[in-house]
Backbone bond lengths (Angstrom), bond angles and torsions (degrees), N, CA, C in turn:
res aa  C-N    CA-C-N  psi(-1)  N-CA   C-N-CA  omega(-1)  CA-C   N-CA-C  phi
1 M - - - 1.471 - - 1.506 109.28 -
2 D 1.314 117.23 129.83 1.417 122.84 -175.89 1.537 111.46 -70.41
3 T 1.339 114.81 156.57 1.478 119.08 178.56 1.507 113.31 -57.42
4 S 1.322 115.76 -26.29 1.466 119.66 -177.19 1.526 112.22 -63.38
5 T 1.322 117.42 -18.51 1.473 118.40 178.76 1.517 111.34 -66.70
6 L 1.343 117.75 -9.39 1.474 118.34 174.94 1.502 111.76 -58.11
7 R 1.327 116.48 -30.90 1.442 117.81 179.05 1.528 111.09 -64.55
8 W 1.340 116.09 -39.91 1.471 119.30 174.33 1.505 111.30 -62.87
9 I 1.338 115.83 -41.61 1.440 119.58 179.33 1.543 111.29 -58.69
10 L 1.340 115.29 -47.28 1.444 118.82 -176.75 1.544 112.09 -68.73
11 I 1.348 116.12 -28.21 1.476 118.35 174.20 1.519 109.83 -61.07
12 V 1.358 115.33 -50.12 1.451 118.99 -179.55 1.534 112.32 -65.13
13 V 1.343 114.18 -45.70 1.486 118.16 179.85 1.504 109.81 -64.72
14 G 1.330 118.22 -33.21 1.459 121.95 177.84 1.516 111.80 -58.86
15 I 1.352 115.87 -38.58 1.460 120.81 179.89 1.545 108.04 -64.94
16 V 1.342 115.56 -42.05 1.453 119.63 179.28 1.540 110.41 -64.32
17 I 1.358 115.29 -42.12 1.452 120.53 -178.72 1.512 111.10 -62.49
18 V 1.376 115.75 -44.12 1.477 118.31 178.35 1.523 110.22 -59.83
19 A 1.338 115.77 -39.91 1.467 119.96 -177.69 1.532 111.25 -68.43
20 S 1.363 114.28 -23.14 1.503 117.50 -178.27 1.496 112.69 -97.70
21 I 1.307 119.89 4.61 1.446 121.47 -178.98 1.526 110.91 -57.62
22 F 1.344 115.79 -42.38 1.455 117.88 -178.64 1.515 113.26 -65.74
23 L 1.353 114.29 -26.32 1.477 118.25 178.18 1.520 110.33 -82.36
24 F 1.321 118.51 -43.65 1.445 121.80 -174.16 1.503 114.40 -96.74
25 G 1.322 115.79 -2.10 1.486 120.39 -176.47 1.528 111.25 -58.95
26 N 1.300 117.33 143.19 1.449 121.96 178.94 1.519 109.59 -92.72
27 P 1.317 119.12 110.47 1.460 119.58 -176.37 1.511 113.49 -68.39
28 D 1.374 116.68 -15.56 1.440 118.65 -178.24 1.512 112.76 -86.29
29 K 1.341 117.25 -8.31 1.453 119.38 -179.47 1.535 107.95 -73.89
30 K 1.285 113.66 136.26 1.467 119.13 179.09 1.514 109.44 -125.37
31 R 1.290 114.22 142.10 1.461 119.92 172.05 1.470 112.51 -88.68
32 Q 1.263 115.48 134.64 1.450 118.94 175.10 1.502 109.37 -81.01
33 P 1.287 119.49 136.76 1.476 119.79 179.40 1.531 109.88 -64.22
34 K 1.316 114.78 139.06 1.443 121.35 179.43 1.537 109.97 -83.40
35 A 1.294 111.74 140.75 1.476 116.78 177.70 1.527 109.18 -72.23
36 S 1.299 117.37 148.61 1.446 121.51 179.02 1.502 110.10 -134.32
37 R 1.316 114.04 151.69 1.442 119.37 176.80 1.529 110.01 -93.10
38 R 1.318 114.55 143.06 1.453 119.15 173.64 1.525 109.04 -102.83
39 D 1.259 115.17 137.91 1.474 119.29 177.46 1.491 109.22 -73.31
40 E 1.289 114.08 127.59 1.447 120.69 177.61 1.544 108.48 -84.46
41 S 1.296 114.04 121.18 1.465 117.46 177.98 1.516 108.55 -84.71
42 S 1.323 113.40 133.46 1.471 118.83 178.65 1.509 108.82 -88.53
43 S 1.294 114.95 138.14 1.444 121.27 178.95 1.526 108.24 -149.80
44 G 1.286 114.38 158.44 1.432 119.00 -178.14 1.499 111.60 -74.69
45 S 1.335 118.47 -13.37 1.443 121.23 -177.69 1.512 113.21 -66.78
46 R 1.390 116.40 -27.55 1.442 119.09 -177.85 1.542 112.13 -70.79
47 H 1.341 115.84 -14.68 1.473 119.09 178.41 1.521 109.91 -90.18
48 K 1.353 118.15 -2.06 1.430 118.88 -179.86 1.485 111.54 -71.62
49 K 1.291 117.22 152.96 1.453 124.50 -179.12 1.534 108.21 -64.23
50 G 1.366 117.83 132.34 1.424 123.27 177.06 1.521 114.26 82.48
51 A 1.340 118.55 -3.92 1.492 120.92 178.87 1.506 109.11 -75.72
52 S 1.345 117.05 131.97 1.476 120.49 -179.68 1.512 110.27 -89.27
53 K 1.364 117.35 147.41 1.445 120.48 179.26 1.527 109.65 -84.58
54 R 1.324 115.93 138.19 1.432 122.23 -176.34 1.564 109.32 -84.98
55 Q 1.350 117.97 130.90 1.432 123.63 179.53 1.509 108.10 -95.26
56 E 1.357 118.07 119.22 1.440 122.73 -178.40 1.544 108.99 -102.30
57 P 1.344 116.72 148.56 1.487 118.19 177.66 1.522 109.33 -69.52
58 T 1.318 115.07 150.95 1.484 120.17 -179.24 1.507 110.36 -139.33
59 L 1.355 116.11 157.44 1.435 120.82 177.63 1.521 111.94 -99.99
60 E 1.342 116.70 2.28 1.437 120.57 -178.67 1.528 109.76 -64.19
61 G 1.319 115.77 138.99 1.448 120.80 178.20 1.516 113.10 96.75
62 L 1.359 118.80 -7.76 1.462 119.69 179.00 1.491 112.11 -71.53
63 G 1.313 117.32 -16.11 1.461 118.83 178.65 1.514 110.65 -69.48
64 E 1.326 119.94 -19.27 1.435 122.03 178.69 1.512 108.86 -96.76
65 G 1.327 115.74 131.29 1.461 118.70 -178.78 1.507 111.84 81.85
66 R 1.331 117.75 -159.35 1.462 121.69 -176.19 1.519 109.50 -93.46
67 A 1.324 115.12 130.06 1.458 120.73 177.98 1.514 109.05 -74.03
68 P 1.333 118.51 146.70 1.445 121.20 178.98 1.512 110.79 -65.70
69 S 1.343 114.79 156.41 1.453 120.13 -179.91 1.514 110.29 -61.19
70 G 1.390 113.93 131.98 1.467 119.26 178.78 1.496 111.67 96.05
71 A 1.343 120.45 -17.26 1.453 121.00 -178.53 1.516 108.85 -102.58
72 G 1.341 115.16 119.36 1.455 121.15 176.05 1.525 112.06 70.70
73 S 1.301 118.41 22.37 1.478 120.52 -179.23 1.515 109.18 -80.07
74 D 1.349 115.77 142.73 1.463 120.53 179.52 1.520 110.64 -77.08
75 R 1.330 116.65 -20.04 1.452 119.99 -178.29 1.514 109.37 -107.60
76 D 1.315 116.69 142.38 1.450 120.61 -179.13 1.537 111.27 -69.45
77 D 1.371 116.51 -35.87 1.458 120.58 -179.42 1.530 106.93 -119.62
78 E 1.332 118.45 109.66 1.464 121.20 179.19 1.497 108.77 -87.92
79 P 1.378 117.03 122.01 1.474 119.25 -178.28 1.495 111.74 -67.78
80 L 1.313 116.99 150.29 1.454 121.97 179.86 1.544 108.23 -77.87
81 G 1.317 116.91 136.15 1.436 120.47 179.70 1.542 111.70 -78.49
82 Q 1.312 116.49 161.77 1.447 118.49 178.78 1.526 111.07 -134.19
83 G 1.331 116.29 32.42 1.440 120.97 177.07 1.534 111.53 90.41
84 E 1.304 116.33 174.03 1.443 122.12 -178.65 1.530 109.82 -74.26
85 L 1.339 116.04 137.02 1.432 121.02 178.70 1.512 110.00 -116.74
86 D 1.296 118.96 147.37 1.456 123.20 -179.30 1.520 107.52 -85.69
87 I 1.320 116.31 87.52 1.485 120.56 -175.27 1.503 110.65 -125.95
88 G 1.314 119.35 17.52 1.453 121.64 -177.09 1.511 112.41 -59.62
89 A 1.337 117.84 -44.62 1.484 119.41 -176.20 1.513 111.86 -66.35
90 A 1.335 116.25 -45.35 1.456 120.51 179.44 1.502 110.68 -64.08
91 E 1.336 116.92 -42.26 1.490 119.91 -177.66 1.512 109.70 -63.45
92 A 1.348 117.76 -41.51 1.440 119.98 -179.72 1.505 113.34 -63.96
93 A 1.364 115.99 -33.24 1.433 121.75 178.32 1.500 114.22 -69.19
94 V 1.333 116.44 -32.85 1.442 122.70 -175.47 1.510 112.97 -89.67
95 L 1.352 115.78 -44.57 1.437 120.66 -175.57 1.518 111.04 -89.33
96 K 1.325 115.09 70.75 1.444 119.36 -176.84 1.530 112.53 -73.37
97 E 1.335 116.15 -39.02 1.452 120.40 -178.30 1.498 109.52 -136.55
98 P 1.341 118.20 156.83 1.463 120.28 174.96 1.516 109.60 -66.72
99 P 1.349 117.40 150.42 1.444 120.85 -179.41 1.506 111.60 -56.47
100 K 1.318 118.41 141.53 1.433 121.61 177.44 1.509 111.31 -73.79
101 S 1.326 115.43 155.29 1.447 119.37 179.71 1.520 109.56 -70.78
102 R 1.327 115.28 151.90 1.436 119.46 -179.55 1.520 112.84 -74.63
103 R 1.279 115.01 145.17 1.482 120.05 -178.98 1.537 107.96 -109.23
104 P 1.357 115.11 162.15 1.447 116.94 177.57 1.531 110.71 -59.78
105 A 1.308 115.46 147.39 1.494 119.70 -176.51 1.521 111.90 -64.45
106 G 1.305 117.08 134.98 1.440 122.77 176.49 1.501 109.50 -95.95
107 P 1.337 117.79 -163.54 1.485 120.91 178.43 1.488 110.95 -65.00
108 P 1.312 118.61 147.71 1.477 120.70 179.75 1.569 109.74 -70.54
109 P 1.307 117.27 152.19 1.454 120.73 179.79 1.539 111.44 -68.58
110 D 1.349 114.92 157.69 1.454 119.07 176.28 1.511 112.71 -69.11
111 K 1.338 115.87 -37.79 1.444 120.31 -176.01 1.525 110.49 -152.99
112 I 1.341 118.42 147.48 1.444 122.62 175.66 1.549 106.69 -127.90
113 V 1.319 114.00 130.74 1.484 120.29 179.52 1.518 106.38 -117.75
114 G 1.336 116.21 133.16 1.457 119.75 -175.08 1.516 114.36 -133.72
115 L 1.297 116.08 158.22 1.448 125.47 173.43 1.516 110.26 -136.14
116 F 1.302 118.50 153.41 1.453 123.68 175.59 1.502 110.67 -119.83
117 L 1.356 115.31 148.09 1.469 122.40 170.90 1.506 107.23 -121.93
118 L 1.338 116.28 115.80 1.457 122.08 -179.94 1.533 110.32 -111.11
119 A 1.334 115.07 126.03 1.485 120.32 -178.43 1.532 109.72 -60.52
120 R 1.320 114.51 139.41 1.492 119.98 -178.75 1.519 111.74 -85.85
121 D 1.298 116.69 155.56 1.463 125.07 169.20 1.542 111.43 54.20
122 N 1.314 115.77 43.46 1.475 120.90 178.12 1.516 112.65 58.14
123 H 1.308 117.53 22.30 1.475 121.55 176.12 1.515 109.11 -77.52
124 M 1.350 116.43 142.01 1.448 120.81 178.15 1.550 107.98 -104.35
125 I 1.293 115.25 132.94 1.455 121.63 177.56 1.525 107.23 -78.82
126 N 1.346 117.90 123.37 1.448 120.38 -179.38 1.534 110.59 -101.07
127 G 1.320 115.48 175.29 1.442 121.45 -176.09 1.499 112.81 -62.37
128 A 1.330 119.99 -41.11 1.454 122.30 -179.12 1.532 110.28 -64.43
129 E 1.317 118.93 -41.26 1.442 122.33 179.38 1.552 111.37 -65.38
130 L 1.317 114.87 -41.79 1.461 120.24 -178.90 1.528 110.61 -64.88
131 L 1.321 117.70 -47.23 1.426 121.80 178.31 1.532 112.39 -60.14
132 Q 1.334 116.83 -40.25 1.439 121.25 177.93 1.504 111.00 -63.97
133 A 1.334 117.59 -40.66 1.429 122.83 179.15 1.511 113.16 -65.67
134 T 1.324 117.05 -41.93 1.457 121.82 -177.67 1.560 109.29 -70.33
135 V 1.325 117.10 -40.71 1.463 121.55 176.77 1.525 109.43 -60.46
136 S 1.327 117.20 -45.50 1.463 122.42 -176.66 1.523 112.98 -64.86
137 T 1.354 116.70 -24.81 1.469 121.11 -179.05 1.514 112.05 -106.99
138 G 1.332 117.81 12.91 1.473 119.71 173.12 1.500 115.01 71.90
139 M 1.331 118.25 30.57 1.446 121.64 -178.71 1.553 108.96 -102.58
140 E 1.359 115.51 150.93 1.442 120.61 -178.65 1.511 108.86 -126.04
141 F 1.333 115.57 149.12 1.451 121.99 175.74 1.547 108.64 -80.42
142 G 1.370 115.94 132.32 1.453 116.30 -175.99 1.533 112.96 -162.64
143 D 1.303 115.33 -131.30 1.458 123.29 -172.14 1.512 111.62 -53.52
144 M 1.334 116.17 141.73 1.473 123.65 -177.80 1.499 114.21 66.74
145 N 1.346 118.55 10.91 1.465 122.89 -177.28 1.507 112.82 58.67
146 I 1.326 116.25 39.96 1.467 122.36 172.73 1.528 108.93 -131.71
147 F 1.333 116.72 179.17 1.470 120.56 -177.67 1.518 109.77 -98.49
148 H 1.363 114.89 151.14 1.459 121.20 -178.53 1.556 110.54 -142.41
149 R 1.339 115.21 145.86 1.433 120.87 166.77 1.541 106.02 -96.33
150 V 1.306 116.47 122.03 1.477 120.88 -174.42 1.509 109.21 -121.88
151 I 1.350 114.39 160.96 1.448 124.25 174.50 1.530 108.40 -108.85
152 D 1.315 119.09 137.38 1.422 121.49 -178.89 1.532 110.08 -56.57
153 G 1.326 115.06 131.31 1.441 121.03 177.21 1.526 114.69 83.31
154 V 1.304 117.32 -0.70 1.489 121.77 179.85 1.503 109.70 -120.63
155 E 1.339 118.59 126.63 1.444 122.91 -178.46 1.508 113.26 -73.52
156 Q 1.305 116.71 -41.73 1.470 120.25 -176.04 1.533 109.82 -70.55
157 P 1.349 117.88 129.10 1.463 120.77 179.47 1.524 111.78 -71.23
158 V 1.336 115.01 153.05 1.476 119.53 172.63 1.548 110.12 -70.04
159 F 1.364 115.07 -46.44 1.464 120.17 174.65 1.522 105.80 -154.79
160 S 1.353 115.75 168.97 1.458 120.73 -174.75 1.527 109.72 -137.62
161 L 1.347 115.90 167.28 1.445 121.53 179.02 1.513 109.50 -135.89
162 A 1.337 116.27 134.29 1.460 122.62 -178.22 1.504 108.55 -133.03
163 D 1.339 116.25 162.03 1.439 122.07 174.48 1.510 110.01 -67.93
164 A 1.319 117.58 134.15 1.496 120.51 179.12 1.537 111.90 -75.72
165 A 1.311 116.61 -11.77 1.481 119.72 175.95 1.486 109.81 -101.91
166 K 1.320 116.07 148.99 1.484 119.39 -178.78 1.516 108.96 -64.08
167 P 1.347 118.14 147.10 1.477 126.15 7.13 1.501 114.51 -87.69
168 G 1.329 120.52 4.94 1.449 123.06 175.10 1.518 115.08 101.13
169 H 1.313 118.06 -29.55 1.460 120.04 -178.72 1.533 109.69 -97.22
170 F 1.294 117.09 174.30 1.470 123.11 -178.31 1.521 111.21 -114.36
171 E 1.330 115.63 152.60 1.487 121.13 175.38 1.530 105.44 -96.42
172 R 1.329 115.16 117.69 1.468 119.48 -173.83 1.526 113.76 -66.86
173 D 1.326 119.02 -18.63 1.456 121.52 -179.64 1.505 113.16 -105.13
174 A 1.349 118.35 14.88 1.454 120.42 -175.30 1.514 113.06 -124.80
175 W 1.345 116.96 28.26 1.474 118.48 -178.18 1.508 112.53 -65.81
176 N 1.337 119.43 -29.82 1.434 121.19 -178.90 1.537 114.24 -66.42
177 T 1.309 115.25 -24.56 1.482 119.63 -178.58 1.526 111.94 -114.24
178 F 1.329 118.75 1.18 1.455 122.63 -177.05 1.510 112.62 -69.47
179 E 1.343 115.90 136.63 1.451 122.17 172.30 1.524 109.40 -146.89
180 T 1.318 116.38 143.09 1.443 119.60 175.37 1.528 108.71 -151.62
181 S 1.276 118.23 157.90 1.483 122.57 179.13 1.528 111.24 -96.24
182 G 1.350 117.70 -4.27 1.463 118.67 178.94 1.493 113.46 -176.32
183 V 1.338 116.99 159.86 1.446 124.15 175.59 1.508 110.60 -131.25
184 A 1.347 114.92 161.34 1.472 120.38 -178.21 1.509 109.83 -123.96
185 L 1.327 117.10 131.83 1.450 122.76 174.42 1.523 109.31 -106.84
186 F 1.302 118.22 142.32 1.484 119.47 -179.24 1.501 109.50 -153.91
187 L 1.348 114.44 153.04 1.453 121.57 174.01 1.507 108.94 -132.73
188 A 1.325 114.97 151.21 1.454 120.86 -178.00 1.521 109.72 -116.91
189 L 1.320 115.40 140.58 1.475 121.38 179.86 1.536 109.53 -117.75
190 P 1.349 116.59 139.51 1.457 126.65 1.53 1.501 112.19 -74.51
191 G 1.340 115.99 157.87 1.464 120.16 -177.32 1.515 109.39 -132.58
192 P 1.332 115.28 -168.14 1.492 119.97 -175.44 1.533 112.58 -76.68
193 M 1.309 118.26 -8.52 1.471 120.55 175.87 1.553 108.57 -141.39
194 Q 1.316 114.64 174.39 1.445 118.30 -179.17 1.546 110.41 -60.39
195 A 1.340 115.72 148.30 1.449 121.80 -174.13 1.531 111.81 -57.59
196 L 1.343 117.27 -44.94 1.440 120.47 -178.09 1.524 112.24 -64.47
197 D 1.347 115.60 -40.38 1.469 118.72 179.22 1.540 111.24 -66.92
198 A 1.346 115.25 -38.83 1.477 118.43 177.60 1.520 111.09 -64.82
199 W 1.313 116.85 -41.88 1.467 121.57 179.23 1.508 111.30 -63.37
200 D 1.341 118.08 -44.12 1.443 121.11 178.10 1.553 111.59 -60.49
201 A 1.364 114.61 -39.79 1.473 119.05 -179.90 1.541 110.85 -66.32
202 M 1.337 115.44 -42.05 1.469 118.76 -178.76 1.538 111.15 -69.09
203 L 1.302 117.69 -40.22 1.440 121.12 179.12 1.511 111.52 -63.70
204 A 1.328 116.08 -42.97 1.468 120.65 178.40 1.547 110.49 -60.58
205 A 1.343 114.94 -42.96 1.467 119.53 178.84 1.517 111.19 -64.98
206 A 1.333 116.65 -40.94 1.482 120.75 -179.90 1.504 110.90 -63.45
207 R 1.285 117.90 -40.85 1.468 121.32 -179.87 1.536 110.62 -68.14
208 R 1.295 117.94 -39.74 1.427 121.21 178.44 1.543 110.28 -66.96
209 M 1.334 116.79 -40.74 1.454 120.53 179.15 1.542 111.12 -68.37
210 S 1.327 117.37 -31.27 1.455 119.22 -179.75 1.519 109.89 -65.68
211 E 1.329 116.90 -32.14 1.462 119.96 177.96 1.521 110.99 -70.97
212 I 1.337 114.97 -44.71 1.474 118.86 -178.58 1.510 112.20 -67.13
213 L 1.314 116.76 -40.28 1.455 122.82 -175.77 1.528 113.87 -89.12
214 H 1.330 116.02 -2.37 1.489 120.32 -175.31 1.520 109.62 52.65
215 A 1.324 115.94 49.75 1.482 122.71 -174.63 1.508 110.39 -118.76
216 E 1.312 114.91 154.84 1.448 122.70 176.55 1.519 111.06 -90.41
217 L 1.335 116.32 132.69 1.452 121.15 178.26 1.530 110.88 -82.05
218 L 1.308 115.91 126.49 1.468 122.12 -179.04 1.532 110.93 -124.28
219 D 1.317 116.98 155.83 1.434 119.83 177.18 1.532 110.61 -83.87
220 E 1.347 116.86 -172.53 1.473 119.52 -176.22 1.504 112.40 -67.14
221 D 1.323 119.48 -18.97 1.472 124.28 177.05 1.529 110.50 -91.45
222 R 1.321 118.00 6.26 1.465 124.02 -179.33 1.547 111.17 63.97
223 S 1.305 115.86 31.48 1.448 123.67 171.86 1.503 110.19 -103.29
224 P 1.382 119.92 154.10 1.440 119.62 179.69 1.511 111.50 -53.80
225 F 1.347 114.53 136.72 1.490 119.95 -177.02 1.549 108.79 -80.51
226 T 1.302 115.20 113.41 1.435 122.19 -176.21 1.528 112.20 -101.89
227 R 1.338 117.52 166.43 1.463 121.03 175.34 1.494 110.37 -64.49
228 Q 1.305 117.18 -34.77 1.468 120.02 178.71 1.519 111.12 -63.62
229 R 1.359 117.47 -42.88 1.433 120.81 179.63 1.529 109.74 -67.81
230 E 1.313 117.41 -36.75 1.469 120.91 176.71 1.529 111.11 -61.38
231 A 1.333 117.16 -43.90 1.462 119.75 179.93 1.546 110.66 -66.01
232 Q 1.315 116.49 -37.25 1.493 119.58 177.59 1.521 111.19 -62.43
233 I 1.319 116.91 -45.67 1.457 119.11 -179.96 1.530 112.68 -65.92
234 R 1.330 116.47 -39.87 1.474 119.20 178.12 1.535 110.75 -61.71
235 E 1.321 116.31 -37.21 1.468 119.21 177.32 1.510 110.11 -68.34
236 E 1.294 118.02 -39.24 1.473 121.49 177.25 1.527 109.55 -61.32
237 M 1.332 118.23 -41.86 1.465 121.24 -179.27 1.559 110.13 -67.19
238 R 1.311 117.16 -40.62 1.460 119.45 176.95 1.522 110.01 -61.83
239 D 1.300 117.05 -44.27 1.464 120.52 -179.46 1.548 109.86 -62.75
240 Y 1.309 117.14 -41.57 1.473 120.88 178.64 1.524 110.52 -60.26
241 D 1.350 116.39 -44.84 1.477 120.90 179.73 1.525 110.95 -63.72
242 R 1.329 117.51 -38.67 1.496 120.80 178.23 1.522 109.93 -63.47
243 R 1.320 115.22 -47.41 1.496 118.37 -177.94 1.513 111.22 -65.47
244 K 1.345 116.48 -36.65 1.457 120.01 -179.16 1.541 110.61 -68.09
245 S 1.331 116.11 -39.43 1.472 118.54 179.32 1.546 111.73 -67.47
246 K 1.303 117.46 -32.53 1.460 120.56 177.05 1.513 113.21 -68.14
247 R 1.353 113.84 -33.02 1.457 119.09 179.38 1.534 111.03 -74.48
248 G 1.311 114.08 -16.33 1.473 118.70 178.13 1.480 111.94 85.10
């Protein structure tokens, strides 16, 4: 499966992310009111002697310098910053190369398997913690502005990680102010390795990240991840590998 199938993956995961907004949404995020222009009504009275001209607010000039919060933002919900964080070393380890350009969408994957990590006790996952977790689990920042576990010499990732809050991707230059209440891991089949091996690798990474991020591990339905659910998914992966080997 070509790397371009990531776009199909993100479409499906995006649906899951939208459905989980109410679960992962940050109640402390606030939208700044957007400025609006008022239409000035023309009347002959403004030409009268002694009449003062009315000064209306304008958005002109916001293109120079920093725009106010909520105006012209690419994200619907701008996370609240928490000061500068010392994340230079982790950032350098993860951001090895600029994200690759998107390719035309290829065929959709046969199956997508996902996991969620939800921060506990109303804790917000910040940029430093996320970078530490991705470095510790061998993930790299790349295509689609999300993280991937890759194999040397193979373009298609084994599994990927996205923000559980919309729009799902990350801003590579905003780690100092980044906050989220959860992230989503997912793998697409067929992949660069056998399904069961890919699942085991993703589950191990998710459990390690849950420790670093102080997050709860959830299944694709955002329910607590149980041993029973783990056994079910492992059997599904074995069955997928058997069917794929028969197809040749």
